[in-house]
C-alpha positions in Angstrom: -25.8 21.2 -86.4 -29.5 22.1 -85.0 -31.0 21.0 -82.1 -31.4 16.9 -81.9 -34.5 15.4 -83.3 -37.1 14.8 -80.8 -35.4 17.2 -78.1 -37.5 20.0 -77.4 -36.1 23.8 -77.4 -36.2 25.6 -74.1 -35.0 29.0 -72.7 -36.0 31.1 -70.1 -34.7 34.3 -68.6 -32.6 34.1 -65.4 -33.6 37.3 -63.1 -30.3 37.9 -61.4 -28.6 37.4 -64.8 -31.0 39.3 -66.9 -30.4 42.3 -64.2 -26.7 41.8 -64.3 -26.5 42.0 -68.0 -28.7 44.9 -68.1 -26.5 47.2 -65.9 -23.4 45.5 -67.5 -24.4 46.5 -71.1 -26.9 49.6 -71.0 -25.0 51.2 -68.0 -21.4 50.5 -68.6 -20.4 49.1 -71.9 -22.7 51.2 -74.2 -22.1 54.4 -72.3 -18.4 53.8 -72.5 -18.1 52.9 -75.9 -20.6 55.3 -77.6 -20.8 59.1 -77.1 -24.3 59.0 -78.2 -27.4 56.3 -78.6 -30.6 57.6 -80.4 -33.6 56.1 -80.6 -36.5 57.0 -82.3 -40.1 55.0 -83.1 -40.6 53.5 -79.2 -44.1 54.8 -79.4 -44.7 51.7 -82.0 -43.4 49.3 -79.5 -46.6 47.3 -77.8 -46.3 46.9 -74.2 -48.0 43.6 -74.3 -48.9 40.8 -76.7 -46.8 39.0 -79.2 -44.8 41.0 -81.3 -41.8 40.2 -83.8 -38.9 42.7 -84.0 -36.9 42.9 -87.6 -33.8 44.6 -87.0 -31.3 45.1 -89.8 -27.6 43.5 -88.8 -24.8 45.8 -89.3 -22.5 44.9 -86.2 -22.4 42.6 -82.9 -23.6 45.7 -80.8 -26.7 45.2 -82.4 -27.7 42.7 -79.7 -26.9 45.3 -77.1 -28.5 48.1 -78.5 -31.9 46.4 -79.1 -32.7 45.5 -75.5 -31.8 49.4 -74.8 -34.2 50.4 -77.4 -36.9 48.1 -76.6 -36.3 46.1 -73.6 -37.3 46.0 -70.1 -36.6 49.8 -69.0 -38.7 50.8 -72.2 -41.5 48.2 -72.5 -41.1 46.1 -69.1 -40.5 42.9 -71.1 -37.3 41.1 -72.3 -36.2 40.8 -75.9 -35.8 37.0 -76.8 -33.6 36.3 -79.3 -33.5 33.7 -82.2 -29.6 33.1 -82.5 -27.6 31.1 -84.7 -26.5 27.4 -83.5 -22.7 28.8 -83.6 -23.4 31.3 -80.9 -25.0 29.2 -78.7 -21.7 27.1 -77.9 -19.6 26.9 -74.7 -19.8 29.6 -72.2 -21.2 32.1 -74.1 -24.0 29.7 -75.3 -24.7 29.1 -71.7 -25.2 32.5 -70.8 -26.9 33.6 -73.8 -29.8 30.5 -73.4 -29.9 32.1 -69.6 -30.9 35.7 -71.0 -33.8 33.9 -73.0 -32.1 33.2 -76.5 -32.6 29.8 -78.2 -30.8 28.4 -81.1 -31.7 28.2 -85.0 -30.0 26.2 -87.7 -30.6 29.1 -90.7 -29.9 26.7 -93.3 -32.3 23.8 -92.1 -34.6 25.2 -89.1 -35.7 22.4 -87.0 -39.4 21.9 -86.2 -38.3 22.1 -82.6 -36.8 25.5 -82.9 -39.9 27.0 -85.1 -42.3 25.3 -82.4 -40.2 27.0 -79.4 -40.5 30.6 -81.4 -44.1 30.2 -81.9 -44.9 29.0 -78.3 -42.9 32.3 -77.4 -45.1 34.5 -79.3 -48.2 32.8 -78.1 -47.3 33.4 -74.6 -47.2 37.2 -75.6 -43.5 37.5 -75.8 -41.2 39.9 -77.7 -39.0 37.9 -80.4 -35.9 39.5 -82.2 -35.1 37.7 -85.6 -32.6 39.2 -87.7 -33.9 38.4 -91.1 -30.7 38.7 -92.8 -29.3 35.8 -91.1 -25.9 37.5 -90.8 -24.1 41.0 -90.0 -24.0 42.9 -93.5 -20.9 44.7 -94.1 -20.6 48.2 -95.3 -21.3 48.5 -99.0 -23.4 45.4 -99.1 -26.8 46.7 -100.7 -29.7 46.1 -101.2 -30.8 44.1 -97.9 -31.1 40.4 -98.8 -33.7 38.9 -96.4 -34.4 35.3 -95.9 -38.1 34.0 -95.7 -37.6 32.4 -92.1 -39.3 35.5 -90.4 -42.4 35.3 -92.9 -42.5 31.6 -92.0 -42.5 32.0 -88.6 -45.3 34.7 -88.8 -47.2 32.1 -91.1 -47.0 29.5 -88.3 -47.9 31.9 -85.9 -51.1 32.8 -87.9 -51.9 29.4 -88.2 -52.4 28.6 -84.7 -54.5 31.8 -84.4 -51.7 34.2 -83.2 -51.7 37.5 -85.2 -48.0 38.9 -84.6 -47.1 42.6 -85.7 -43.7 42.8 -87.2 -41.8 46.0 -86.8 -38.9 47.1 -88.9 -35.7 48.3 -87.3 -32.8 49.6 -88.8 -29.5 50.3 -86.8 -26.7 52.4 -88.0 -23.1 53.5 -86.6 -21.0 56.3 -87.4 -18.7 53.9 -88.9 -19.3 50.5 -90.6 -17.1 48.9 -87.9 -18.2 51.0 -84.6 -15.4 52.6 -83.0 -14.9 54.0 -79.6 -16.9 57.5 -79.4 -19.1 56.6 -82.6 -22.7 57.5 -82.6 -25.2 54.7 -82.7 -29.1 54.8 -83.7 -32.0 52.7 -84.0 -35.2 53.7 -85.9 -38.3 51.4 -85.1 -41.0 51.5 -88.0 -44.7 51.1 -88.1 -46.0 47.5 -87.6 -46.8 45.2 -90.4 -48.7 42.2 -90.9 -48.4 39.1 -93.5 -51.2 39.2 -95.6 -52.3 35.5 -97.1 -50.6 32.3 -97.0 -47.9 30.3 -98.9 -44.9 30.8 -100.7 -46.1 33.8 -102.9 -47.5 35.7 -99.9 -44.1 35.2 -97.6 -42.0 36.4 -100.7 -44.3 39.2 -101.1 -44.0 40.1 -97.2 -40.4 39.5 -97.3 -39.7 42.0 -100.2 -41.9 44.9 -98.3 -40.4 44.1 -95.3 -36.6 44.7 -96.8 -38.0 48.0 -98.0 -39.4 49.2 -94.8 -36.0 48.1 -92.7 -34.0 49.7 -95.3 -36.1 53.0 -94.9 -35.5 52.7 -90.9 -31.8 52.1 -91.5 -31.3 55.3 -93.5 -33.2 57.5 -91.0 -30.8 55.8 -88.3 -27.8 56.9 -90.6 -29.1 60.2 -91.0 -29.2 60.5 -87.0 -25.4 59.2 -86.6 -24.3 62.0 -89.2 -26.4 64.5 -87.7 -26.0 63.8 -83.9 -29.8 62.8 -83.0 -31.1 63.2 -79.6 -32.8 60.2 -77.9 -36.4 60.1 -77.3 -37.8 58.3 -74.3 -41.3 57.0 -74.2 
């Protein structure tokens, strides 16, 4: 089930919960689980204006690593996640909503969800969308992206909002991250969708898949070699 028809989608970041989550994840959970977190490409992150981050999806840890690489301590802005409906239920959903996340039905995205996403971009927010739509298990190649992100970029463009899309690759020492593994995030050069319609969306989605795979390969190399974190 998606958002009921006619009901507006809302999300906002609770200041106190946002700070608590940042400390709990970036200062406690990540350092305790991973022996090293490497980040490359932070120079491509805009400090203002709308942006879509398009990360590969390897594990549930991805959602904690992205704010570590692109969140408040780096860009002075929050990562606003588009999250599947199932993740937004119960106590977890209560927390996620207050961290600025909002639900979307990937099979049948509602206009309310898409409108809210475009509103966030129009307000200059940093939006995170996993184009694969689900965690990709080890050995599943190549990346298979849904066209939802391209559709979102097109809707924003129709409202006069030009949105750069940054391909992001995430990798871990093991397919299922283990204690003392290395984790790495590599951020690529901003991309923009050119043209309109289904053909343009399909072409952009294919180009994005190639760019994300390239960044994921870089990230995997860092986990194997033991990269050094680069701070902005």
